[in-house]
C-alpha positions as CSV (number, residue, x, y, z in Angstrom):
1,M,0.0,0.0,0.0
2,L,2.8,2.4,0.9
3,A,4.7,1.9,-2.4
4,A,1.4,2.3,-4.4
5,F,0.5,5.4,-2.4
6,L,3.8,7.2,-2.9
7,A,4.2,6.3,-6.5
8,S,0.6,7.5,-7.2
9,L,1.2,10.7,-5.2
10,V,4.1,11.7,-7.6
11,E,2.3,10.8,-10.8
12,A,-1.0,12.4,-9.7
13,T,0.8,15.6,-8.8
14,E,2.4,15.8,-12.2
15,A,-0.9,15.1,-13.9
16,L,-2.7,17.7,-11.7
17,T,-0.2,20.4,-12.9
18,V,-1.2,19.9,-16.5
19,V,-4.9,19.6,-15.8
20,L,-4.8,22.8,-13.8
21,A,-3.1,24.6,-16.7
22,V,-5.7,23.2,-19.1
23,G,-8.6,24.3,-16.9
24,T,-7.1,27.8,-16.3
25,V,-6.4,28.5,-19.9
26,R,-8.9,26.5,-21.9
27,G,-11.8,26.0,-19.5
28,W,-12.6,23.6,-16.7
29,R,-15.4,21.6,-18.4
30,P,-13.3,19.9,-21.1
31,A,-10.4,19.5,-18.6
32,L,-12.6,17.6,-16.2
33,V,-14.3,15.6,-18.9
34,G,-10.9,14.5,-20.3
35,T,-9.6,13.7,-16.8
36,A,-12.8,11.6,-16.0
37,L,-12.5,9.7,-19.3
38,A,-8.9,8.7,-18.6
39,L,-9.7,7.7,-15.0
40,V,-12.5,5.4,-16.1
41,L,-10.3,3.8,-18.7
42,L,-7.5,3.3,-16.1
43,L,-10.0,1.7,-13.6
44,V,-11.1,-0.7,-16.3
45,L,-7.5,-1.7,-17.1
46,T,-6.8,-2.3,-13.4
47,A,-10.0,-4.3,-12.9
48,T,-9.3,-6.4,-16.0
49,L,-5.6,-7.0,-15.8
50,G,-5.2,-7.4,-12.1
51,P,-7.4,-10.5,-11.6
52,A,-6.2,-12.0,-14.8
53,L,-2.5,-11.9,-13.7
54,Q,-3.5,-13.7,-10.4
55,N,-4.3,-16.8,-12.5
56,V,-0.7,-16.9,-13.9
57,A,1.8,-19.4,-12.2
58,L,3.2,-17.5,-9.2
59,A,6.9,-18.3,-9.9
60,R,6.6,-17.1,-13.5
61,L,4.7,-14.0,-12.5
62,Q,7.2,-13.1,-9.8
63,L,10.1,-13.4,-12.2
64,V,8.6,-11.3,-14.9
65,V,7.1,-8.7,-12.7
66,G,10.2,-8.6,-10.5
67,V,12.5,-7.8,-13.4
68,L,10.1,-5.1,-14.7
69,L,9.7,-3.5,-11.2
70,L,13.5,-3.5,-10.8
71,L,14.0,-1.8,-14.1
72,F,11.2,0.6,-13.3
73,G,12.6,1.4,-9.9
74,M,16.1,1.9,-11.2
75,R,14.8,4.5,-13.7
76,W,13.1,6.5,-10.8
77,L,16.2,6.0,-8.6
78,R,18.6,7.2,-11.3
79,K,16.6,10.4,-11.9
80,A,16.3,11.1,-8.1
81,L,20.1,10.6,-7.6
82,L,21.1,12.8,-10.5
83,R,18.8,15.5,-9.2
84,A,20.0,15.2,-5.7
85,A,23.6,15.4,-7.0
86,G,22.8,18.5,-9.0
87,V,23.6,16.9,-12.3
88,I,20.1,17.6,-13.6
89,P,17.7,20.3,-12.3
90,L,15.0,19.5,-9.8
91,H,11.5,19.0,-11.2
92,D,9.7,22.3,-10.8
93,E,5.9,22.1,-11.0
94,E,5.5,25.8,-11.1
95,A,7.7,26.0,-14.2
96,V,5.8,23.1,-15.9
97,F,2.6,24.9,-15.1
98,S,3.8,28.2,-16.7
99,S,5.1,26.3,-19.7
100,E,1.9,24.4,-20.2
101,K,-0.2,27.6,-19.9
102,R,1.9,29.3,-22.6
103,S,1.6,26.3,-25.0
104,L,-2.2,26.0,-24.5
105,S,-2.8,29.7,-24.9
106,Q,-1.1,29.6,-28.3
107,A,-3.1,26.6,-29.6
108,G,-6.0,27.1,-31.9
109,L,-9.7,26.4,-31.1
110,S,-11.6,23.4,-32.3
111,T,-14.6,21.6,-30.7
112,T,-15.8,18.0,-30.3
113,F,-19.4,17.6,-29.0
114,G,-19.3,21.2,-27.9
115,L,-16.1,20.8,-25.9
116,D,-12.7,22.3,-26.6
117,T,-10.8,19.5,-28.3
118,I,-7.3,20.7,-27.4
119,A,-8.3,20.9,-23.7
120,L,-10.0,17.6,-23.7
121,V,-7.1,15.7,-25.4
122,A,-4.5,17.4,-23.3
123,A,-6.2,16.5,-20.0
124,F,-6.9,13.0,-21.2
125,K,-3.4,12.4,-22.4
126,I,-1.6,13.5,-19.3
127,V,-3.8,11.6,-16.9
128,M,-3.5,8.4,-19.1
129,L,0.3,8.7,-19.4
130,E,0.9,9.2,-15.7
131,G,-1.9,6.8,-14.8
132,I,-0.5,3.9,-16.8
133,E,2.6,4.0,-14.6
134,V,0.4,3.9,-11.5
135,V,-1.6,1.0,-12.9
136,F,1.5,-1.0,-13.7
137,I,2.8,-0.5,-10.1
138,V,-0.5,-1.3,-8.5
139,I,-1.0,-4.4,-10.6
140,A,2.6,-5.6,-10.3
141,I,2.7,-5.2,-6.5
142,G,-0.8,-6.3,-5.9
143,A,-0.9,-9.4,-8.1
144,T,2.5,-10.6,-7.1
145,S,2.0,-10.1,-3.3
146,G,-1.6,-11.2,-3.4
147,H,-2.8,-7.9,-2.0
148,L,-4.3,-6.2,-5.1
149,L,-7.0,-4.5,-3.0
150,A,-4.4,-2.9,-0.6
151,A,-2.3,-1.7,-3.5
152,S,-5.4,-0.3,-5.2
153,M,-6.5,1.5,-2.0
154,G,-3.1,3.1,-1.6
155,A,-3.2,4.4,-5.2
156,A,-6.8,5.6,-4.8
157,G,-5.9,7.3,-1.6
158,A,-3.1,9.3,-3.2
159,V,-5.3,10.3,-6.1
160,L,-8.0,11.5,-3.7
161,V,-5.5,13.5,-1.7
162,V,-4.0,15.2,-4.7
163,A,-7.4,15.9,-6.2
164,A,-8.7,17.4,-3.0
165,L,-5.6,19.7,-2.6
166,G,-6.0,20.7,-6.2
167,L,-9.6,21.7,-5.7
168,V,-8.8,23.7,-2.6
169,L,-5.6,25.4,-3.8
170,H,-6.2,25.7,-7.6
171,R,-2.4,25.7,-8.0
172,P,0.4,23.2,-8.7
173,L,1.5,21.2,-5.6
174,A,5.1,22.5,-5.7
175,V,5.4,22.0,-1.9
176,I,5.4,18.2,-2.3
177,P,9.1,17.0,-2.1
178,E,8.8,15.1,-5.3
179,N,12.4,14.1,-5.6
180,S,12.5,12.7,-2.1
181,I,9.4,10.7,-2.8
182,K,10.7,9.4,-6.1
183,F,13.9,8.3,-4.3
184,G,11.8,6.4,-1.7
185,V,9.6,4.8,-4.4
186,G,12.6,3.9,-6.4
187,V,14.2,2.2,-3.5
188,L,11.0,0.3,-2.6
189,L,10.5,-0.8,-6.2
190,C,14.1,-2.0,-6.6
191,A,13.8,-3.9,-3.3
192,F,10.5,-5.6,-4.2
193,G,11.8,-6.2,-7.8
194,T,15.0,-7.9,-6.5
195,F,13.1,-10.0,-4.0
196,W,10.4,-11.2,-6.4
197,S,13.0,-11.9,-9.1
198,G,14.9,-14.0,-6.7
199,E,11.8,-15.9,-5.7
200,G,10.9,-16.4,-9.3
201,I,14.2,-18.3,-10.0
202,G,13.8,-20.3,-6.8
203,L,16.1,-18.4,-4.5
204,A,15.5,-18.9,-0.8
205,W,15.9,-15.5,0.8
206,P,17.2,-15.5,4.4
207,G,14.4,-14.5,6.8
208,D,11.8,-14.8,4.0
209,D,9.9,-11.6,3.6
210,W,12.0,-9.8,6.2
211,S,14.9,-9.8,3.7
212,I,13.0,-7.0,1.9
213,L,14.1,-4.7,4.7
214,A,17.7,-5.7,4.2
215,L,17.3,-5.0,0.4
216,V,15.8,-1.6,1.1
217,A,18.7,-0.7,3.4
218,G,21.2,-2.0,0.8
219,F,19.7,0.1,-2.0
220,I,19.6,3.2,0.3
221,A,23.3,2.7,1.1
222,I,24.3,2.2,-2.5
223,S,22.2,5.2,-3.6
224,A,23.8,7.4,-1.0
225,V,27.3,6.5,-2.3
226,G,26.2,7.0,-5.9
227,A,24.8,10.4,-5.1
228,L,28.1,11.4,-3.5
229,L,30.1,10.2,-6.4
230,C,27.8,12.0,-8.9
231,R,28.0,15.2,-6.8
232,G,31.7,15.0,-6.8
233,R,31.9,14.7,-10.6
234,A,29.4,17.5,-11.0
235,D,31.4,19.8,-8.7
236,D,34.8,18.9,-10.3
237,P,35.9,22.0,-12.3
238,T,38.6,20.0,-14.1
239,R,36.0,17.5,-15.5
240,A,35.4,18.0,-19.3
241,T,32.0,19.3,-20.1
């Protein structure tokens, strides 16, 4: 539930930024309709694929999902480390919001069923893109661990929290420490991915499920060293650019 909640919190925050820009510039009705359509489709995907995966042989499912989660987590962890080290800039929701507003204000006007097509498509696309990552994490963690409902509740809780804050504030949630959350989610996904990959190939982990905590600690330690090394390279004035 925690991994699904944190991952969904990040993705929902990024989606909210674009939806707010769409609603502010192009109108709230098409923005909300596009968002609702994407959410319905994502719910259908989760409800369809989740139970179907639970019928797959557990060992095979653990291996495939474990490898995918590990790759997925490493991508998040890599970005978080590079941002923490100053190699790439931190994600700025306010800057994204301003950029989206400029792009949307310059787009032409066309309508579909009486709704602004540009606004409808923009809201639908961002919610689907960010939501597919959430669906993958929810299904992967839920189906492999046998706790699909708990993972779904974690994701739904994050979406509700972000949506409520968006309705109240009507501004991007720049106060959320996105890089720190991405680092935490990356560590969790890497730990779960490694654990399930090992179980998928028949590896007997010492302490069974408790070994996940050791994997989490290991990935945190490795990541801390990696961030220091990257920061040292970024600060080295003699390094070729």
